[in-house]
N, C-alpha and C positions, 0 to 999 in steps of 0.2 A: 659222285656227290650232284654234280649236273644232271645227269641219267634220274638220279631220284626225285631231283625236285622236278623235272619235266615230267616223270612221273604224276608225282604229287597234284601236279597242277591239271594233269590230266583227268585223273579222281576226281579232282575240285571240278573241273568242266564239268563231268558226267557225273555230276551228283543228280540231286532234285532241282526240279525248275524252279524259277523265278517266281513263277506264280504261287506254291506254297510258302506260304510264312512258318519258320520254326520259332520254337518256343525260344524267350529269353538264354536260357544258361548255352544251348548248342549254338545260338548267334553270336556267342561272347566267345564261346570256344572256334566258332570261324573266327570270329575277328582276330582272337588273339593267334591263332593257325597262320592267319595272313600275314601278320606282322613280321611273325616269326620266320616266315618262306621270304617275306621282303627281307631281311636282314640275313636271313642263308643267301641269300643273291647277290645283297650287296659284297657280303665277305668274299663271295665266290669270283666277282669282278675284281675284287681287290687282290685277290691272291693271282690271278690270271696275271693282272696287271705288275704283280710282284714278279711271278715268274719270267713275263718276258724281260723285264728290267734285268734279273738276273740272266738271263739267255745273252742278252744283249752285253752285258758285262763282260763274260765268260767269252763271248766273243770278240771283245776288244780286249780283252787280255791275250788271249792267242794270237789276234792281230799284232799285239805290242812284242809277244815273244816272236814272231816269225820275223817282225822288223827287226828285232834285236840281234837274232842270228845273222838275219841279213847283212847287221851294221858292221859286227863283229867279222863278218867275211869280208865285207869290203875295207874294213881297216887293215885285215891279217895281210889282203890283195895289195892294198896301199903299202904296206909296209915289206912287203915283199919287194914292190916296185921299187919302193925308195932306195933299198937295200943294192936291189938289184944296179941301178943308179947313182949309188955312190953319194946319198943324199946324207941329212942327220942322222945316223943311228937310233932306232927307239930302242931302251931297254927292255927287258924284262919287267923292270920293277916299275917302269912308265905304264907298261901294258896291263900290270897287276893292278897299279893304283885305277887307272880306268875304269878297268874291270870291276874294281871294287867303288866305285862310283857311280856306275851305273846300277851293278846290283842293290846299291843301297838305294838309289832313287826307286828301282822297282819295289823292293822290300816297302817303303814310304808309300807308294802308292796302292798295294796292297793293304798297309796299314789302313790306310786313307779309305779304301774299299771296305773292308772289316767294320770300322768306324762306321761309314754309313751304313751297312748292313746290320750295325746292331742298334743307330738311331732308329731306321725303317723301323724293326721289329719294336722296339718300345713305343713308338708312333701309333704301332698296332693294335698294341695293347691299351695304351691310353685312349683311344680311339674306340676298343671292345668298351671298354670300364665307361666309358660317357654314354657308348651305343645302351649299355644294357640298364645305366642309372635313367637315360631319357624313355627306351622301355616300360623302366619300373613305375618313373614317374607319372608318363602317361597313361599305364594301369590304374594308377591310383588317381588319376584325375576323372577315368571314364569308370570306376566303379568302386575304389576306395574314398574316393572325398563323399560321394551322395551316402555310405555308410556311416562315416564319419559324423556329416551332418546330421543325421537320423538320430545318431545318438547323443550328440550336441543337444539336438532339439529336444530329447525324451532327456537329458540330464536338468535342462534348464525348466522343464516343466514338474519334472519332481521337486526340485529346489523351490519354485515359486511355490508349490503345493504345502511342503513342508512350512514353509513362510507362513502362508495362508494361515493352516491350521495353528503353527504356534500362535498367530496375531488375536486368534477366534479363541484359543483358551487363554490368552492373557488378558481380552475381553472379559470373557466368562470368570475368572480369576476375580478382576476387580469387583464386576457387576456382585457378586454373593461376598468380597469382601465390604464393600458398601451395604448390603444388607445387613450383614453381619452385623455393623459399625450402628449402622441405624436402629436396628431393633436393639441393640445395647441400649443407646442412648437414650430411646424409646423407655426401655425397661429403669434404666436409671432414672429416669426424668418420674416415672409413676410410682417409685421407691422413694423420691423424694419429696413428691406430692403428699404422698402417704404419711412419710414421716411427719412432714409439716404439719397434716391434717390430725394427725396423734397429738405434737407437743403442742398445737393451739387447743387442743379440747383438754390436754391434761391442765394449760395452762389457764385455761378459762375455770377450771373447776377451784381454783386456788386464787386466782386474782381477788385484788381488792376493790373498795367503790370508788375510789379514787381514779383508779388506773383504768378503770370501766369507763368512768366520766369520760377521762381522756380522748381514749379510745372511738368514743360516740360522738365526740366533738370533731375530731378529727375527721371522721366519715361526712360529716353536716359540712365542716370547710372545703372539702374536696369536692360536694355536689353543688357548693353556692360559687366554688370558682368555675365549675364547668358551666355552670348559667352564667357566671360574668362573664368568660371568656365568649359563649356564643353569642350573648350580648354585643360585645366588641366586637364580633366580627361583621354580627348586622351594621352596628354603627358605619366600619370600615368601609362595607361595601355602599351604605347608602351615602357617604363620605366620597367616593370614587365618581360613584352615578351623578353627583351635584357637581363635581370636578368637572365630572366630561361635557353636562349640560352648562357649565357656564363657560369653560373652552368653547363651545360650539357657539355659543351667543358673543363671546369674546372676535371670535372670527365671523359671525355675522355683521357685529359692530365695524370692524378694519373693514369687512369687504362693503361697505353701504359708499355707496358714491356720491361724491359732493357734488353740484350741481357747476360742472367745467372745472372745480379744482381752480379757481382763480378766486380765494379769497385772500386778502392781501392778511401779513403777520401778525400786525396791530389790531387789527380789527378780531382776528381770530383769538387772541391772547383777550383781550378786552371782553367779547360775547360768549365765547365755549370755553377759555378756561377759568376766567374771573380774577385775571392777574390785574395789577395796576400799573399805569403807564406814567411816567413823568408827566406835570401839568401842561409843561411846553410842545410837549408833544403826542398831545391826548389828540386820539382822531375824532371826527364827527361822529355824532352818536345819532342814530335812526330814530324815525319816531315812533316805531312799533318796536322799538327794544326798549323805550320809555315808558311807554304804554305798559309792557309786560312787567316792568318794575312795579311801576305804581299798582297792578294789579297783584303782585308777590308781596306786598307791604302789609295790606289787609290780612292775608293769609296768615303770613306770621305773627302778626298781631293774634288773631283768634287762637292761633296752635299754642303762643306763649300762655293766655288769658286759661284757657284747659286746662294748661298744665299747670297754672297757677290753681286753679280751683283743686284740681286732685291732689295737688300739696296739700292744701289748706284743709281738705278732708282727712286726708290720710296723716296728716302729722298730730292728730290729735291722740291718738295711744300711741304713737311709737317716742322716743328719747330722742335725747340732743344728738348723738351720734349717730343716730338713721337717719333722724332728719339733715344733717350734712350731708351725709353718703347721697339721700337721694338728690339735693339740690345739685352735687357736683354732676353726680349722671343724668339730671333733667339739664343742667349746661352743656355738655356734650355734646346731649340728642341733639339738642335744639342745633347747635352748630353744625352737625352731621345734616342735619334737616334741611338746613338752610341752603348749606353748599351744595347739595345731592340736587335740591329744587330748581337752585339758579343753574346748574351746570346742565340740570338735564330739560331747562326752559330754553338755554342757548342752543345745548347740541338737537333741538327740536326745530328751532328757528332756523337754524342752519341748514337743517337735513330738507326740511319741508319747505323752501321758502320757494315764494314763487318769482316768474321770470321779471314780472314786473318791477320787484326791488332789483334786481340786478341793475338797474339804470340807476339806481343812486350809488353803485360801487364807482363808477365812471368819478365822481368828485373826492375819492377818497386817495388821491397820490397813484405814484407808482407801485407794480406788483413786487413784493418781495419774497425770499426766501421761505418756504412755510417748515418751520422748525418744531419739532416734539417737545414737550416741557413736561418734567417730573418734578411733582407737588408732594410733599413731606407734613405729617400732621400726628402731633402726640396724642396718644390713646392711653387710657387708662388698662392698668392688669390687674384683671379679677382675678384674685388668689381662690384656691379651691379650698372650700371650707372642711372642717378634719368632719371624719365620720364618728357616729356616736358609735362605742362598739357596744353591741348586744349582749345581754346579760340572760343567762340561763335559768328558768325557775322550771320549767319541765319535770316531770317526775320522771325518777328514773326507774320506775315499778313501773310504766307504761309498755305497751307490747311494742309501741314503734323503737322503743330506746337499747330493743334488747340487742346484743352483738352477734354479729354472724362471722362466719367463717371468712368470709369475702370482704369484709370491714378488716379485719385483724390482718390478712394477706395484703389489702392495699396498705395498710398501716407498715406492715415490715417492709 
């Protein structure tokens, strides 16, 4: 075996030079051959060690046998000497017993050696099995694992391709189903429209005059409702714009700054808001405010005279109820105009006063907290007049009063 291994090594060494590159298959074969040769060399080394051990054990057994024979001879010699000296006599049975014990010990030693040989053989077999298994897994790691990985990747690609095809087919089937459903719905709707047209045509042939009139009035009412809704939307839009402008004006009014904001509360209540203060706590009036009040009185008198003149001129053709209604409205208008004029003049006075007038505020007493007040006034409720129903006296035979399919469809 050693000679063959050495010859194989020499053949391998005498092979192609290292510079020449072999193909992958030959390189793999050379690699496996090297692995096998290394394994054979290991086995040969192990066998050589085992043979050396066996030879040692045989030499030990031979030495033990020689020692045994020497001891037996010595014992016999000692026995013969003891007999000659007259010492205790050793019987045959004792010698046989001693020999049996010695032989038993030797047999036990031989059995132990056999057991050790069996254990060594079993260990060698297990070692060979593990070595073959190791070689198998090394070969799988070097060659088979790559093939298995390629096979797994190919199978995964096939599975993904099948899934993609199935998804595409399902999407196509869904699209086709949706198209068919839409076509069926469209055809059914067309058929329903055609049947409705045929039904309305048949109904128009046998319709009476009253139903004809009702259908025409319904169409007219729908048009009027649409126009009314449009007007309502326009009015709402205008109201929203007015509210926005109102909010802007209110914001500007609140943002107007009073001069130093040092007007006492009593002066603000009497001049700006127009509230009354108890007589014992009445503040001093400014000369400019009294002048403005005197100027406002003739304006109010003139407005009342004009209103009374207008009442006199307009009350001639009106009745008692209308005159009472107009008188109430005029009273409320007078109150509103007086309060508005008074408040506006005072606010203008406070907003646009001069710095010289501020000297008059020194003698008005200590400053107080400026508090806002809210006033509520009764206002009349204007009820909406009842609308007079429109009477239709148009001719049914006119071309504008013909009933069409659209009118019937909207009515249905």
